[in-house]
N, C-alpha and C positions, 0 to 999 in steps of 0.2 A: 082317327079323329083325335081333337084336342078341343078342350073348353078352358077358359080363362079362370085363374084360380080367384076366391073369393076376397073382397077388399075392404078391410078396415082402418077409419080415420083415428088417426090421434090427436087430440088437441093441446097443445104444450104453451104455458105464456102467452095466450093470445092467438099464437099461430097455428094453423093446420098443415100437419105433415100427414102424408100418404104412405103406406107401407105395405107391402105383400105377405101375407100370413096362409099358408099352406093347411088346409084343414081337412078333415075326413071327405071323401067323395062323396058321403050320404048327407052331407051338411046342405041344409036348404039355401044355404048364400051361393052354390055354385050357378051357374048361369048353363043354358041348353048347350049341348055338344055341337061343334062346328066341325066339317070336313075339307080338306084339300087334296088335291093330288099333284104329282110331280111326274115326269118323266127322265131316265137318265139318256143321254145321247145315245142313238144306235151306233154298233159295231157293224161295220160292212168292210168287203174287200176291196170298195173303191178307193180307199185311201192308201193302196200298197202299190209301188212301182219299183221298178228292178234297178238295181244298181250294176251287177255283172252277173255273167259275161254281157258283153254288147249283143243286140238282137241280131242272131244271125250268124255270129262270130264264130271262128273256130278256135277251139281251146287247145292248149297243149299238151295235156295230160290226159288219161282216163278217170280220172278219180278227181274231177273240178268241183270247186266251191260254188255256189249259186249264192247270190245275195239280194234282197229287198229291204226298202225302206218303207216306213209308216209315219204319215202324219199325226197319227194317233199314238201318243207317247204311253198311253195308259195299256196298251195292249202288249201283252209278252209272250203268249203261246200260241205256236202257229202248226198248222197242218201244212206238210210239202209232199206234191206228187211231180215224179220225173219219170218220163217213159219215151220211147220211140214212138208209142202211139198216141196221137194228137187227141184222141178222146179220152184216154187214161182208162179204157174198159177193163172192169175186174170180174166180169160177169162170167163165172167157169163154164159156161155153154158157149159164149161166143169171143171170150178175150183172144187177141193175137200176140201181146208182147206183154213183158214183165213190167210191171209198175213199182217203182220205188214210192213207199208210202209212209213216212213217219211224221213225227212231233219234235217240233224244237221249241225251248223255250228261248227266245231271242235275246234275252239280257244276260246269258252265260255261254251262247255260242262264240267261238272265234273265228273270225269277226262277228261283231253282234250280229243278229237277225240273218242267219247264213245257214246252209246245209252242205257238207262234203261227202260225197260219195265214198262209200267204204273203201279203205285199202284193197280187201279182201274180196270185193266183188265189184271190179272196174266196169265201166262201160264198154262197148262194142265200138272198134273202129270205123272210121268211114261212115257213121251215121249221124241224123238228125235227131237230136232230143228236144223234146217240148216238156216244160215245167210250169208248176203253177203254184200259188201259197193262198191260204185263207186263215183267220184267225180262228182258233180252236173255241169251240164252245163248250162249256163244263155241264155235268150231270146230263140232265134229260132234255137239254134244249135242242131246238131244230138247228141243224150244219147250216154255216151260211153259204152263201154262193163263193166260187172259187174267183181268185182274182183273173185280169187278163192272162192268156197264157203266152209264155215267153219261149225262146228256142235257141239252141247254139249246135254246132257240130261237132263232133270228134276227129282227132287227127286220121288222115288215111292210112296211116302205118304207125305200130305201136311205137310209142316214144321211148327213148333208153330210158333206164332204170334211174338214172341221175337225175333226170326230170322230175322226179316225185318229190315233193317239199316233205319235209318235216314239221308236225305241227303237236306243240305242247300244249295239252289240254287241261284245264284244272278241274279236280275232282270235286264235284258238287254234289248236295244231298237231294238236289232236285232232278227229278226224272226228266232227261233231254232227248227221248225219242221214242216212238213206240216201235213195237217189233214190226220188222217188214214184214208186208202182207205176202202172205203163202198163196198165191193166186194161179188157181189150174187155168193151163190154155186148152180150151175145151175139152178133151178127153185126157189131157197130161197135164199134171200139176206142175208149176213152176215157183216152188215156195224160195225165197231169198233169205238167207241168214248171215249174221255178223259175228264178230269176235271170236275166229276160229283160232283153236290153240296149236301146238304143234301136232302134225299126225302121229296116231299111233303106229310102230314100225311095223313092217310088213311080216307076216308068220303064218303058216300053216295051221289050220284048226278053226277055233272061233275068234273070228277078226274083231268084234265088238267087244267093249268092255264093259262087263256087269248089264249083259244082254238081258238076264232075268230081272234087273232091278233091285235084285235082294241085298246086293252089295254096296259099293261105294264108289264113286267116281265114275268116269267114262262120258257120262251124260251132261249136256249143255242146253240150257233152256232159257226162255224169255217169261216162262209161266209157273215156275216152281211145279214142273209136271212130275217127278217122280214123288209117289205120294204113299205112304202105309195106312191111309184111309181104308173104314171098312165100306165093301161096296156088296152090292146083292150079289148072293151068289158065290162070293170071295174071289180073290184073285186066281187065274188059271193056275198059277203056282206059286208058293211062298206069302209072303205077307206083305209085298210090296209092288206097284206097278208103275204104269204111266199114267195120269190123269192127265187127258188134253184137252184143256180147255182155255180159251183166251180171257185174259185178265179184263176187268170192268175197263170200258172205254178204248180197247184194243181191238182191230180187225183181225187178227191172227195169232195164234201159239204154236210156237215150233219147238221141237225135241230133236236133238240131233248129235252124232259124233262125225268127226272126220278123221277117216282111216285110210291105209294104203293097203289095197288089194294085192296080196302075192302075185309076183310075176312068174313063180314056178309052178302055181296052183293048175291041176288039170280042171278041176271045176269050183265053182263059186255059186253058193246059192244064198241068196238074201230072203229070209223069211219072219214072219211075225204073227201074231195073234191078235183080235182086237173085237172090241165091242161098241156099238154106236148107241146111245142114249138120249132122252131130251124128252122136252113138254111140249113141243111144237113141231108137229111132223111136216108142216108146210114150208117151215123155215128154209132156207137155201143156205145151210151150212153143211160144209164138208170136210171129211177125214182123207188127209193126203198122206201116201207113203211114198217113197221113191228114193232114188239114187241122183246125185248130182255131180258133175264136174265143173267147178267153177259157177256160174250161171246156166250152166248146160243142162237139161234134162236127159240122164242115161235111161233111166228108165222110173216110170211114174203109174200110179194107181189111184183113183179116187171112189169113194162112196159117200153120197149125200144124204142127209137126213129125208128129203123129200121121197129116196129110194124106199124108206123102210128101216126100222131100227134093226140091230143085231142083238136078239135077247141073249143067244149065246155066243159063246167063243167062235168067231168065225177066223179063217187064216187066209193069208197070203204070202205068195211065193214069186221070185223072181230069179231066173237064171243070169247072172250077171258075169259068167266066165268071160265073154269078150272083152271086158273092161280090166283084166286081169293087169297089175302093174301100175294102175291108175291111182291117184289120190284122189278119194270123193267124199262127199258129205252123204252121209245116210241120215234121212230126215224123214219124221212124222210131224205132223200138222194139222190144226184145225183153223177153217176159216169161216168168215160169217159175211154174209150179205145183208143182214137184217139191221141195219144202224148199229152194229155193237151190241146187239140185244141177245145175250149169249142164254139162251135156253137150251142148248145142246152140246153135248161133249162126248168123246170118244177115250175107253179104256185100253190099254195096252199092256202086253205082256208077254214074255218069253220070245224075245227077238233074238236073232241071229244071222251073221255073215259068215258063212262055214267054205272054209276053204281047204280042199282036198288035193 
């Protein structure tokens, strides 16, 4: 609310001049308050349209770029979803396909308002993919409806390697993407990760680097997941462990390594210890542990908060001998289905991939 300032008249040489003097708010010359309201134009997804690929067109490569346009020039941040599932279902109990779900600043992508499928996680051949976009609502606002769903098809056979273009990106201080969603499919987790380094050379013994988290290196994360913070009861060993919780505004947290399983091993065992904590026993948040080859899940297990917390250290073990010789992703993730309201988290310690 505002109210007009007091007015005082000056009389000079027979002429009357009026000027404004700002006086104390308690001065009796102030008039009563008046109030006015206004509304900013609402942001919707109806102003978003497709640029490329053309609807139903077949793309030439398995890492295509999708582009959109928006008649609202004041909108910059967008969420993008892409999947073979036209419903984009991420419910752990009923999902049937992996969903790429990322955040992009349309002003700094190349080209603007675009999303390129990660080179390390290409699409499948001979599939119809659906994609959609919506403006990102910041803070605790209610997410908007998605845009119209667009689609394209991937080539029926893998294109030659030379068909993949090289795109130079300019580094910025503005985050341009959310961590990909680690979405369990039914009882099997299907997390997606990007930014893979050169795989660790194959050797017998402990294949993971810094499996106890007390050293350095090895782990890659999108959540600063390796922590020396004090935890109730202490870490299982040492002074550090994995603290797996999605950053604010993100739907998932991923902590992983890419390793090559020794081809000459007679047995390979993947094991880990974890605890599941939180404040909301009804939230559909899930801890996922698994081994992937590209986007294919080799083994996976999930534990959801609704099933109960793990107050003491629990263990998980997989026999992955059948996958020796493969370069794989050893991944731990925490997903949320509660509108990114992270009330639950996982503790992780003493992980190993032991080849004998």
